[in-house]
N, C-alpha and C positions, 0 to 999 in steps of 0.2 A: 504494500500500500504506500502511496505517495503522500507526504505531508509537506505543506508549504504555507506561504503567506501571500496575501494580495493587497494591493493598494488601488484606490480609486483616484489618487492624485489630487485630492482636495487641498485647497489653501485656506485653512480655517484658523480663526483667532484662538490662541491659547487663553482660556478664561482665567487661569491661575496667574500667569505672567502678564495678562492683559496686553498681549502683543500678537500681531498677525505677521507671520514670516513672509518674506518676499517670494516671488515665484522662483527666483534663482536659488534661494535657500532650500525650498521644498524639492526642487529637482535634484540638488546635491544630496539632500537627506534621503530621497528615495534610492539613489545609487548606493549610499552607505547602508541602507536597510537591506538592499538586495545582496550586497557582499556579506553582510552579517548573517543573512539567511543561510548562505552556503557554509560560513564559518561554524555555525552552531549545529550543522549536520542535517538541515532540512533539505528537501528535494526540489521544491518548486518555488519560483517567484513569479507572480502574475501581476500585470499592470493594466489598468482600464483605459478606455478611450472616452473622452468628453471634449466638447468644443465650446463650452460656455463657462464663464466665471461661476463659482470660485475654483474651477479646476484648471490644472496646467497640463493635462494629460492628452493633448491633441495628437501626439505622434508616438504611439506606443512602439512601433518598429524601431524608431531611432533610439529610444531609451533602452529597449531590450537588447539591441545590438551592442550598446555600450556595456550593459550588464554582462552579456555573454563574453565580451572581450576582457572583462575584469574578473571572470570566474573560470573555474576549470570543469566542474561537473554539474553545476546548477542547471536545471531545466527552466527555461524562460517561457512564459505563456502570457496570455491576455486574460483579464477578468471581464473584459468586454471588447470585442471588435464589432463595430457597427456594420452589420450586413445590409442595412437598409439605406443608409445615406452615403456609403462608400460605393464606388464603381467596382463591380466584381473583377474586372480586368486589372484594376490597380491593386486590389487585394491579392490577386493571384501573383502578381509580380513582386509586391513588397514582401509578402510572407515567404515566398520561395527564396528570395534573396536572404531574408533573415535565417531561413533554414540552412542555407549554404554557409553564411558567415558564422553561425553558431555551431557548425559541425553536426547538425541534426538535433541539437539540444533545445528544441522548441516545440510547442504546439499552440493552438489558439482556441479561444472560446468566442463563438458568435452570439450576438444579441441584437435585439431590435432598437434599444434605446427608448426611453420614455420621456424625453424632454422635448415637448412639442415645438418650441421655436427653432430648434436645431434643424428640423427637417427642411423647411424652406430655404435655409442658408445653403443647402446642398441640392436645391431644386426638387425636393420631394414633399410629400404630403403625409403627415403622421396617420391620417385616416386610412392610408394604404400600407401601413407598416407591416401587416401580416403578409399580404400578397407580395410585397417587395422582398421580405425576408425569404419567402419560398422561391420566388423566381431568381433572385440574385444568387442564392446558394446553388440552385440547379446549374447555373452557368459556371460559378466558381468550381464546383465539383468536376465539371467536364474540362475546364481549362487546365486543371492539374493532371488530368488523366489522358487527354487526347492531344497529340502534337499539333493537329490542325482542326480547328473548330469552325463549323458553320452553325449559326444560331440566330434565332429571331424570337423576340419576346415583346412584352408590353411596355417596359419601363426604361429601356435604353435602346440605342440604335443597334441594328443587326450587325452580326459579324460574318464575314465571308473569308474562308481560308486563313483564319487568324491563328497565330502561334504566340502563346504567352511565354515570355522569357524573363529570367532563366527558367529552364525546366526544373521541376523539383529535384532535390538532392537524391541521387541514386534512382531517379525516376519513381520515387515513392512520395506521394503527397504528405504534407503535414497532417498529423492527427487533429481532428476537429471535435470540440465539445460544443453543444448547443445549450445556451443558458436561458433559463426562464424561471420566473417565480409564479406564473399564473396561467400560462397558455398551453393547453393540450396540443394544439397544432404544432408547436415547436417540439414538444416531446415526440409527436408522431414523425416529424421531419428527421429528428435524430435517429429514431428507430428504423425508418425506411432506408436510410443510407448505412445503417450499422455503425453510426458514429456514437460518441459519448453524449450523455445528458448530464448537465450540471444544474443543480438546484441551489440557488443562492440562499441558503438556509439561515437567514439572519432575522428578518422582520416578522416572519409568519410562524404560527404554531407548527409543530412537526406534522400534525395530521394533514395540514394543507399541502406541504411538500410531499408527503407520502402518497397522496392521490396521484400526483403527476409522475412520481418515480414508478409506482406500481403500473400505471398506464404505459409508461415507456418500456418497462420490462416485458409486459404482455405483447406490445406491438413489435418489439425487437425480435421476439420469438416468432410472431406471426409472419414477419418478413423473411424468416429463414436464416437469421444470423447466429442462432444458437439458443441455448436455454436462458431462462430469465436470470439465472446466476451468472451467466457469461456476459450480460449487458454491462456496459461501462458507465458507472455512476460516480459523480463527484458532488461534494457538498461544500458550501461556504459556511462561515460561522464567525463570531467575534468572541474573543476571550480577553479578559484582563486578569492577570495573575498576581497575587501577593503572597507573602510568607504566611499570612493569616487571612481569613475571610474579612476580618475587620479592616486590616491594612489595605486590602484590595478595594473594598467598597469606599473607604475614605479617599483613596487616591483617585479613583475613577469617577466618583460622583460629580465633581464640578464639570468634567468633560461630558459626561452623559447628560447632565441637566441643560447644558447649552449647545449640545450637538445639533446641527441643522436637521438631522433625520430623527433624533430622539427627543430633543428638548421640548418642553411645554406639553409633554404627554404623560404617560403613566410614570409612577415612581420607578426608580431603577430596579428595586427589588421585585416589584410587580411585573415589570417588563421581562426581567430575567426568568421569573417563574413561568411566564406564559410563552416565551420564545426560546430559541437556542442560545441567546446571549449568556455567557458564563463570566461571572465576576466572583472571584473567590480564591481560595488557596490552591496550591498545586494539586492536591488530591481532589478538591471539589471540581476543578476543571477537568481532570482525568475522568472522574465519575460521570460528569454530565456528557462528555464527548463519547464515552462508551455507550451511553443510552442511544446514540444515533444508530449504532449497529442494531440494537434491539428493535428499533423502529423501522429501519430501511433495509435490513439485511446487510450482507457484506458489500462493501463498495471499494472504489479504487483510489479516490483522491479526497483528501481533507485539506481545505485551505482556511486560514484564519485571517481576518482583517485586523491589523495591528496598529495602523498609523492614522486612523480616522479621528475627526473631531478635535483637531488642534493639539493632540498629544505631542510634546516636544521630542526631538530626536533622541536625547539621552534616555528618556523613559521608554521609548520604543525599543531601543537596543537592549535595555534591561529586560524588557518583556521577552525579547527573542532569546536571551540567555536562559530564562526560565522555561520558555516553550521548548527550545531545542535541547536544553540540558536536563530537564527534569520531567516535563510533561510528555513529549513525543516518545522518548525511549520506552516509557511504560506503555503508552498506547500501542506502539509497534509490537511489543511483546504480547500484550493482552489480546490484541486483535488477531495476531498471527495464530495464537493458541485457539481462538474461537472460530477461525475461518473454516467454512465448510468446503468439502471436496468439490472440485469442478469450477470454483470461482475464477474468473479471468484475472490476469495480472493487468496492471495499468500499462497501456501501450507506450512504447518508446520507439524512436527511429530504428534502433537496432532490431527490436522485435518485429517491426513492420517490414523491414528489409528481409529478415529471415523468413517471414511468412510468405513473401512474394517470390523469393529466389531460392530458398533452401540453401544448398551448398554451391549453387552456381554464382558466378560473379554478377554484381549489380550492373544494370545498364548505365552508361555514362554518355548522355546525349552530346553529339558533336555536330555542329551545323555543316551542311554541305556548302562549298564555296559558291558565293553569289546566289544562294537560295534561301537566305534567312531574313528577307526583308518584308515578309507579310504582303508581298505584292505579286511575286512571280508565279504563285500557285504551286500546288503539289506540296509534298513534304520537304521542309528545309533541312532534314536530318539525313546523315549518311546511312543510318541503320533503320530505314523505314520499314523494311520487311520484319525485322526483329521486333520493332516497336509495335507493329500491328499484331504480331503473334502474341506479344505479352499482354496486350489489351484484352 
C-alpha cells in the first residue's frame, strides 16, 4: 500500500502568527514539504491544480518536475488535474513529458473542478462539466495509446492524423486515478477504463464515500477488469498529530476555526467525529485510519492533507516527522497483516511495463525522418508494424 501527502497549494493566512505568506514562500514551502515526504519514508507527493486566488497551484507539471529532480524514489502525482478546462492534447503532452523526466515516477488524478468562474476563463461552461470530463478523457486515453489519432467530438476541434509527442515512456501511458466526492458517472468512467478511483475522503461521512467506492468496484468487475478486490482505490484524508490528544487539539484548533473550508461551521470535535478528519495522538490517528479499511475494504493508496489552512512550514515538517516516523510504519504493518488474498498492488510504471511486455524489451518510439510533423500523414514512427501489433 502506498502512503503519501497532498497539497492543494492554498495561500492562506496563519491565524496564530496573523500573517499571510507570499506566493513565493508557499511555492518554496511546498518543495520543502515534498522533499521531507521522501525523507521520512513516505511514497507519494501529490499537488493540485487551481487557477484562482488564494491558490498558487496553476502549473502542477512544472512543480512536480522540480520535485522529481530533487528526489530519488518519491512518486509524484496530482491531487487534481482539471480534465474539463484543460485541452486533452496539452494534457497528453505535458504529463508524458513529466513521465519521461521523472523516470516513470509519476501518475495523475483527474477531476472536474468545482469553481464555476474558472470554466469561462478557459472557454468552457461548468454546466457541461460532466460531459466535458467524459469526452476529454476519451480523447486523452486514445492519445496515449495510439500513435496516430483521428477524432471528432463536441467540445474541441477535430483531429486528423494527429500524433501526441513525446510518446509515453516505454510506450506505457501514465496510470490515471479519477477523483470524485459525489459523482457516480466519474466512478463509472474509472471502472470502464480499468483505471483507479480516488475518493477525497475528507469532508463527507464515510458512508457517503463508501457508496461511490462500492459502485466503482461493482462496475470494475462488470467491465471485465477483475474482481472487486482487484479494483484500485485511493483515499484522501486530513490528520493533525500531537504527542497527546490535548496537544493536538490545542495546536490545530485556531487553524481549523479559521480555515476557509472548515471555519464558521461545526466544532472541531464534532467535525472530527462525523468525518474522516483525525486530530489527536499518534495512536488515535492510527486507530481512526485503520477504520477506513473496515469501511472500504483493502485499498491501495492513502494520502493525507498536511499543509492546508495556513499551517506554517515548521509545523508541517513536524507533522511529517510524526506521520512518517510513527504513524505510517504501524499502518503499513497492520494493514499488511489484515490484507486479504487477491488484492491488487498499487500500480507503478515498473508494474505496468511488466504487465505489457513481460520479459520482452519495452518499445522505444523513434520518429521516422521527415515524418513527424503531424502533416504528412501515415505513421511518423519507424516501428509502425510493431506498434500496431502491440495495440
